[in-house]
Every structure is written in C-alpha cells, then in structure tokens.
C-alpha positions, 0 to 999 in steps of 0.5 A: 231430159224431158221434152219440156226441159228440151224445148225450154232450154232451146228457147232460152238459149235462142232468146239469149242469142236474140238479145243482141242490142246491135241487131235490135237497134239496126232493125228498129232504125230500119223500121223507122226509115224508108221501105221499112217492111222490105228492108226490115223483113229481109234483115229478120229473114237473114237473121233467121237463116243464119241462126238455123244454118249455124245451129244445123251445121253444129249438130251435123258436126257433132254427129260426124264426131260422135260426141257424147253430150249426155249429162255427166259425159266429159264433152257435156260437162266441159261445154257446160263449164266453159259456156257458163264461165264465158257467159258470166265473164261477158255479163260481168264485163257488160255490167261493169261497163254499164255502171262505169259509163252511166248514161253515156251511150255504148260505143256501138251506137255510133256505128249503127247509123252506118249499118242502116245506110248500107246497101241491103246485101252488104247489111245482111252479110255484115249482120250474119257475120256479127251474129256468128262472130260474137263469142257469147252467141257462139257459146249459146249456139254450141250449147243448143247443138249439144242439147239437141245431140243429147236428146238423141232425136230422129232427124225430123225431130232435130229439125223441129228442135232447131226450128224452135231454137231459131224462133226463140232467137228471132222473137225479139226481131219478129215482134217489132216487124209484125207490129209495123206490118199491122200498123206502122203509124201507131207503133212509131212512138213505141219504136222510138222509145224502144230505141232510146231505152236500148241505147241507154240500158241495152248493156244492162239487159245483156249483162243480166241475161248472160249472168243468168244463163251462165250461172245455170250452165255452170251449175249444170257443169258442176252437176256433171262433175259429180256424175263423172 
C-alpha cells in the first residue's frame, strides 16, 4: 500500500466516523448556547481523545494477536467483507428511514436537547459511549486499525497515522468550533441553518457515506478473495 493510499483511507474512515448527526447536532447547540467555547471545546476534545484512544487500543490488540492484515489475508478479507456489508446495511436502513419519514425530524432529535443541558462531565461520558457503541463506527475503527497494521509501520509512524485518522474524524466538529472562536456573532445564522439542515437531511448524508464506503470495502474484500 502506497503512502498516499494509506493516508487517504485513514482520512476517509475518519470522516465516516465524524459524520455523526447526533454529535454534530449537540456541538451546534452547545455553540449556540451559553459558554460556547468552553463547553464546545471540551466536547470536541473529548471526541478527539476517545477517537485516538480507541484506535490506538485496537492497533495494540492487533499487534498482540499478530493479525495478518495484508491484502488477500484471511483476516483482512473477512474484515473487508464484514465491514462492507455492515456499512451498506446501515446506509440502506438510513436511506429507507429518510425516504419513509419525509420531512419529519429523525427520532434522535428529540433527545439532543437533553444531552446539551446535562452537566459537562456527564455529557462527555455519554458522548464517548455513543461514539464507540455505534456499530458503523466500530466497523470503521476496526478498519482503520487494520490499515495501520497492514502498512507495518514503525511505532512513531503508526502514531502519526492514528493522529491523521483522529483529525479526519474531528474535522466536522473542529470547523464550527474554530468558526465560533474567530467570530461567533457572524456565524450564528450559519450554525442555525446547519442545525436545520442536519435535522432534515442528516440521515440521507449518513446513508450516502455509509453506502459509498461500504461499497469500497466490499470491493476490497472481493479482490482479497481472488488473491487467497
């Protein structure tokens, strides 16, 4: 695997994790509420720490189990096929839900306000649990760890790769936070509009990304089958 492919895959899988409508919606409401930089900053920091820690843990476990994650290996092919199927299933479910509900806000929007009003430590804890408990996120975490293991990098390069993955997963949260830090009053209307679009079309975006990444992983798995 070339360096370009490695970084592209890590950023793509990270972006897939970052497309979490619930976490983005919570952050937007935090930035529109009181103490936006403090509460929003801690929320994004908690997300980043959870992402880095989870991916590092999976890479460490992979090393301890001596898993062969090179293209065509049984472990890699199985993970690609499993991850691809899971993501396509998630994307199909979200697409059908979006089409059937029409303009009705998704069910998760009703609980967002309760999240925002929680004490900050509890909010950070629940945010971390929600991130690692999501089946599609777990698939992408496992796949990113597999990519790093397959590259057979030195430890310091593995850390850089995991950092790139974490940045990719955090971009959609970092962008509004930085915008508020630069000039909150100017971006408040944009945040409001972003929240409305997210509530109306969040499931459709997740569906498109899940099906896209899932199709790619399924294709990689099929290639792996031809090599075994």
